[in-house]
N, C-alpha and C positions, 0 to 999 in steps of 0.2 A: 438218792443214789442207790441203784440196785446192782448188786454184785453177785455173780453165780460162779460156781466151780464144781469140782467133783465129776461124777459120771454124767451129769446132765450137760456138762460143757464139752463133752467129746464131739458132739455135733451141735454147735451153737446156733446155727441159722434158723431153725424152726422157732426159737425163742428170742431171736435177735431184736424183734420189735418191742420187747418188754424189759430187756436187760441193758444196763448202761455199760457194764464191763464184765467180761468173762476171764477167769483164770483157767487156762487149758492145762490139763494134766494135774499132777500133784501140786498143791499150793504151798507146801512146806518150804520150798526153795525160794519162793518169791515174796512171801508174806511180809518180811521185814522191809524189803525195798518198797513194796506197795504202801506200807504204812508210812514210810518216810515221804512218799509222794502225797499221801493224804494230808499229812501234817504241813508240808510245804505249800500246798495249794488250797488250804482251808478257805472256804467261801467262794472259790472260783471253780465251778464244776467243769467248765470247758477246758481250762488249763490243766486241771487234775486229769481229765481224760486224755488230753494230749500228752502229758508227761507219762502217764501210766502206759499208754500205747507204745511207748519206746522201750518198755521193759520186755524181756523174754517171756513168752508164753501168756501174754495178755492180748485179748482181742476186744476191741472197742467197736461195736456194730455201727455207731453213728459216723464212723470214719470209713465205712465200706462203700464199695461201688457194687451195685447189684446188676447182674446180667441174667436175663431169663431166656432160656433156650427153648425153641419150639421144634416139634417134629414136622414132617412134611405136610401133615394135615393142618398145621397151625396150632395144635394143642401144646401148651407148655409142658415140658417134661423135666426141667432142671432149673435150679436157681443157684447161682454161684456168687459168693461175696468175697471180694478181695479186700483184706483188712489193711489198716494202717498200723503196722507193728514192726518191731525191730528184728525179731527172730525169723527162723525159717517157716513160721506160721504165716503163710501168705495166701493160701487158697482154701476155702471151706466149701463143701458142697452139700446140698440137701436135695435129695431126689425122691 
């Protein structure tokens, strides 16, 4: 299980292929809830990620849908991931 947070998580998409779970913003408010999920789902990574994704400010890249946008010449210019999460954290962009 690879968890990231802090300033590297402000734009998580470039690292999304390498991280299981991102804590977006300050983790102080979510750490106790996240630890409860870790305890409750010990041994079941998929369920742990599913439960964690329901918490505010948690982004689980494996639950995202990626859309790659192309310019008129067909060259990719943007990658957008829509996360599976509870909070207003719904769209992340990496350009």
